[in-house]
N, C-alpha and C positions, 0 to 999 in steps of 0.2 A: 650594322651589328646591333642587336637588341640590348638596350640598357637593362641591367638587373634592377628590379624594384627594390627600393630601400624601405625597410619596415620601420614604422613608428613605434615608439616605446608604449607599451600598454599601461594605462594608469592603474593605480591601486594603492592600498594602504602600505605603509612602510613595514618592511620585514625585520624581525629580530633574528640575529644569528641562531641557528639550531632549532628554534621553536617557531619561526615564521610568524604567523598571525594568530596563533592559538590563544595567546593571552587575551586578545580582543574578543575572540569567539566565545570562550567559556563553554557553557552548555546550550547556547542559543545561536547555533549556526544559521538557522533559517532567518532570524532577525538580522544577523550580521550580513548575510547575503543581500537582504533588502536595503539595508543602510548603505552598502557598497554601491549598489546600482544607483541609488539616489544621489550619492556623492560623486561617483566617478564616471557614470554613464553606461552605455550599452555593452561595453567590453571591459571587464575588470580583471586584473591579475591579483590572485590571492595565494598565499603559501600555507597549505595545510599538511603537507607531507615533507619528509626530510630531503627528498631528492627530485622533486618536480613541483611546478606551479599548477594552480587551478585557474582556468579562465572562465569566468562567469558571463554568459551571454543573455541578453534580455530584449532583443529585437525579434519579432515573429519570423522574419525572413531568415535570420541566422539560426534560430531554433529549428526551423523547417529544414534548412541545409544539413544540420547535424543529424536530426532524427530520421530524415528520409534517406540519408546516405549511410545509415548505420552498418549496412552489410558491405559497403564498397570501400569507404574511406576511414571507417572507425571500427575499433573493437570496443567491447564493453569494459574491458580492463579489470574485470573482477578477479583475475589471477592475483592482483595486488591486495585484494580484500580477504585477509586470512579467515576472518570469522564467517563471512558469507560463503566462501569456498568450502569451509568445513561443514557448514550446515546444509547448503543446497547442492553441493557437489557440482555436477555438470548438467544441471537442469535447465529449463527454458530461460530462466532469468540470467544465468551466468554463462551458458554455453555460447560458442561462437561459430561463424562460418557455415560450412556444409553440414557439420554435425547438428548445429542448431536448427538449420532448415529441415533436416530429416526428422528431428524430434518434434518440431512444430507441425509438420505434415502428419506425423503419426498421432499427435495429440489432438489435432483439430476436430476430428469427428466427435470426440467426447464433448465438445462445446458447441455443436450445432444447435441452432435455436430450438428445434423440436425436442432435442435431448434434454436441454436444461429446463425447458418449460415443464417437464414431468416432475421436477423437483419442487414446484411451487407449493403443493400441498404439504410436503415435508417441512418446508420453511415455516409455514403458518402453524403447523402442528407443534413444532418445537417452541415457537414464540408463545403459543397458548399455554404450553406446559410451564414455561418460565413465569408467565403472568400469574398462574394459579398458585405459585409458591410465594408470591408477594402479598404481604398483609397490609391492610389499610393503615397508613401512618408509619409504616416501617422505614427506617433509615438504612440505606444500602449504597454500595459502590456501583454506580450505573455501568461504568466501563468493565468492571469485573463480571457483572451479570451478562452484559451483551457478548463479552468474550466467550463465556461459558456456552451461551446459547448458539453463537455462530460456530463454535468448535463442535458442538453436538451435531449441528446441521452438516458441516463439512465431513464429519466422521460418517454420517449416514449416507450422504450423497457420494462420497469418495470411496468408502469401504463397505457400505451397508452394515454399519455397526451402530448400535445404540449404546452410548457411553454410560447410560444409567442402568443398563442391565448388569447384574452381578458378575457375569462371566467376562465382562469387558471393563471392569473397574481398573485393571492395570493399565489399560489404554489411556485412562484419564490422566495418567502421569505425563502424557505428552504435553498437555497445556502448561503444566508447571515448568517442564523442561524448556519449552519454547519461550516462556516468560523470562527465564534465566538468560537465555540466549539474547533476547532483545535488550535487557538491562546491561549485560556485559558489552554488547555491541556499542551502545550509545556512550557508555563510560569510557571505553577505549578509543572511540572515534574522536572524541573531543578532549582527550587528555594530553597534556604536555608530556607527562611521564610516558605515555604510549609512544609518542614520537621519538623520544630518546631511546626507549627500549627497542623500537623498530630498527634502530641502527645496528643492533646486534644481529649476527647471522642466524640465530636460533631463538625461539621464544623462551623466556625464562619461566620456570615453574611457579608463577605467582598464584595466589589463592583464586584470583579471577579466572586465570587460564585453566586451573584445575576444575573449577565449577563448570566452566564452559565445556571442557572435555567430557566430564561426567554427564552433562545434559545431552550432548550429542550422542554419546554411547547409549543413553537411555532411549533417545528418539530412534536411533538405528535399530535397536533390539525390537522395539514394538513394530516398526514399519516392515522390517525384513520378515518377522514372524507372520504378519498378515499376508505379505506377498507370497511367501512360500506355501502357506496354507491354501491360498486361493489358486495358485498354479496347480497344486495337487488335486484340488477339488474340480477344476476344469468346468466351471459352470458360470453362466452369465447371471449376475445378481442385479443387473439393471443399474449398476453404479458406475462411476467414472473409472475405477480401477479395472473393472471387467473390460471396459472399452480399451484401456491402455494395454492390458495384457493381450487382447485379441488383435490389436493393430499390427499391420505388416506393411513393409515398404514394397517397392516394385520388384525387389528380389525375393520377396516372400519371407523376409527376416523381421522378427519382432524385436522388442526391447529386452535387453538382459536384465537380470535382477538388480544390478547396480544402477542401470539407467532408469528402471522403474522406481527404485528407491529415491533417486534424485528428483524425478518428476513428481512423485507423490509428496515428497518433503516440500517441494516448491509450492504445490497446490494446497497442501495442508496449511503451510505458513501463510501464504498470500490469501487463501480462501477463507480464513476466519478473522485474521487480524485487520485487514483493510475494511471489511464490512462492519466489524465491531467498532472501529474507529469512526467510520462515517455515521453510524447510528448514535454513538455516544456524543459526538460533536453536534449532530443535528438536534438531539433532544436538549443538550446543554444550551444551544442557541434559542430554541423555542421557549425554554424556561425563563429566558431573559426578555422575551418579546411576546407579551400577552396577546397583542393584536394578531400576530402571525399564528399563534397557537389556536386562537378562536376561529380564525379563517380556515385553518387546517381541519379542526375538529368538525366544523360545519360541513365541509366537503365530505369527510368520512361518514358523517351521519346521513347525509343525503344519498351517497352512493351505496354504502354498505348496510345501512339500516340495522345496525347491531350485530351483523354476522361477521365471521372472519373473512378477510379479503381473499380473493382468488386471482388467478392469472388474468382472467377476463376483465377484472375491475381496473387493472393498471392504466389502460388508455383513458379511463374516465377520471383518474386521480391527477389532474393536471397541476393543481396547486401543491399536492404532495410531492410531485416530481420537481416542481420549482423550488420547494423548500430544500430538497436534497441537493439540487444543483448549486444552490446558494451556499449550503453548508460545505460542499466539496470545494467551492471556490475559496471560502475563508479558511477551511481546514482540509486541504487536499490529502487523500489517503496516501498518495505517493508525493512527497514534497520536493524532491529533486531527482534529477537523472544525470548521470555522467557518462562520457565516452572518452576513448583514447585514440587520437589520430594516428593512423598507420604511417602517415607522411606529413610533412609540413603543410599546413592549410592557411589560406589567407581569408581574413574577415576584414573587408575594407583595406586599410593600409597597415593592418596588424598581421604579423606572421606568428601563428601559434605552432610551436614545434612538435614534431612527432614524439609520441610518448608522454606528452603532458596530459592533464585532465581537463576536458571541456565540460562545463556544467551548465545545465539549465534548471531553473527552479520554478515549480508550480506555485510555491508560496509567494515568490516574487511576482510572477506574471499575473496570478489571479488577483493580486492586490495592486496592480499597476494602474495609476490614475488616468493614464492615457486611454484606457479601454473600459474601465469600470468607474463611473461616477460614484462618489462617496465610497471609495474602495474598502474601507474598514467597517462599513455598516452592513448589517444583515437585512437585505431587502429582497425577499423571494420574488416580489412583483417585477423585478427587472427582467426576469426570464420569459419575456414574450417571444413569440416566433420572430417578430421583426428584429428584436435585439439579438437573438441567436444568429440570424442571417447576417446581421451587420458586423458581428464579431469576427475579426480576422482569424484565419487558421493559425494554430500553434500559439494561441493566447490562453485558451482554456483547454487543458488536457489532463484531467485528474487521474487518468489511468495510462498516461503516456500517449505516444502518437507514432505514426510511421509504421514500418514493417514489424517492429517489435512492440506494438501496442499490447497491453495486457490481454492474454488469451481468455481470461475469465471475467472481462469487464461486464459483459451482459449478465452473467451469473450474479455478480456483485450488485449491479444496479437493480435487478429484479428482486434480489434478497433484501436490499435496503428498503425498497418501496413497500414490500409485503410486511416486513418486520415493523417498520415505522407506523404503518397503518394499523397493524394489530395492537401495538402498544398504545398509541395516542388516542385511539377511540375508547379505550378502557381506563387509561391512567393519566392523571395530571401529576407533573413532576415539579417539585420545589427544590431549588438548590440550597445546600447548606453553605451559607455565605461566610462561615468561619473557616471553610476549607478552600485553600487556593487551588485553582485549576491552572496547570502550567503545561503548555505544549512541549513535548519531548521529541526532538528531531532524530529519531532512531532510524531503523530500516524503513519504518512508516512514521507517520506523525500521530503519536499517541499522547493521551493525557498522563503526565509523569506520575502523579500520585493518585490517579483515578479521579472520579467525579462523584462526590458524596451528595446524595439527594434524599428527599423524603417523598414517598409515593402516596398519592391519594386516589382511591378508586372513584371513577365517575359514577354518578347515580347510585352512590353507596347508601 
């Protein structure tokens, strides 16, 4: 008779009744995760929710096991995340099982390489327009500027809409509404009050919940109007929405308006926030490392010779890509991923129960000293071909990994390279050192209060 395996107790910080570990977390969950791994090892138990534990994994083979088996042994568990479910509905990020697979297959053609490559000129056009509005010596919020620029790009590539046209000024409210959603998300996610309120069977009508509802209603109104107008028009605009509307499964069925809304909302949110964060953090790092900036600018001068970058330039901008890789290592656009086991799973001698939260963190892995020498230092030169080949799988995964890797990762990487090249060949950035730049672990990793800078035009 086979002996039943006895599970070892998973190490972790001491829990306080009702509030778990939230007192220790505060607003810096990413740093708390990293500290826990350093103190307790590759499997750590943490309490962030009222009725279940979170198990944080930090060995590549364990991360691979979770992310590669996401469709078989795990769900994403976003049914528990009220805010994300309200905003994204049943889109690619939140949906599960066969429905997710159908939506992924329907959406995939919109992200084929030849399709997204057509958007390169759009990206540099909007970057150039942003730069024309910057005056020499001007003080501005870099994150706010890049958010606006990437939102205009995603509006054009997704909807074929120019947000600066008078007829589409109402659509510009989407950005403000999304910003409200992000702030409310991080406030509630790391709040002790939120955990206590979650014990109630219904959400209380707090001012935060009210603002959240209003923001989502505003988003819905704009998105549904665009979808219904486009359906009636029945014309290919060469944008992503046209592809999504035209997509059909093997039974000849397309997406309903609700499904289109959920996918559009997902793409709109992910399609501008992540790239804006990558750009902002990259320029922030360059502003602190004059040698890296000089090396980058020299490459841009040699390759571009004063003109705007194009798609064909990207293979020749190797140091530019190394800078972006290193920026995404230190400030990953997606800083953690979670899954919910459908049944008890074993990690070594630890049994993680069905229904718990299993978390993996890019913030933790990308700064892991076992894989990255001088892990907290900005060293773009580390990204040689030899280094990339030597790096174990599931150590560096800025856009996720496995079957549910971000569908728009190639779009985002191309956009980041083109925008960074457009900006840095024309502008030198100086940080306002009186302004604290603080990472905010929200849905993405954004600078909490923006990044205040002074812009200087090169060769002015």
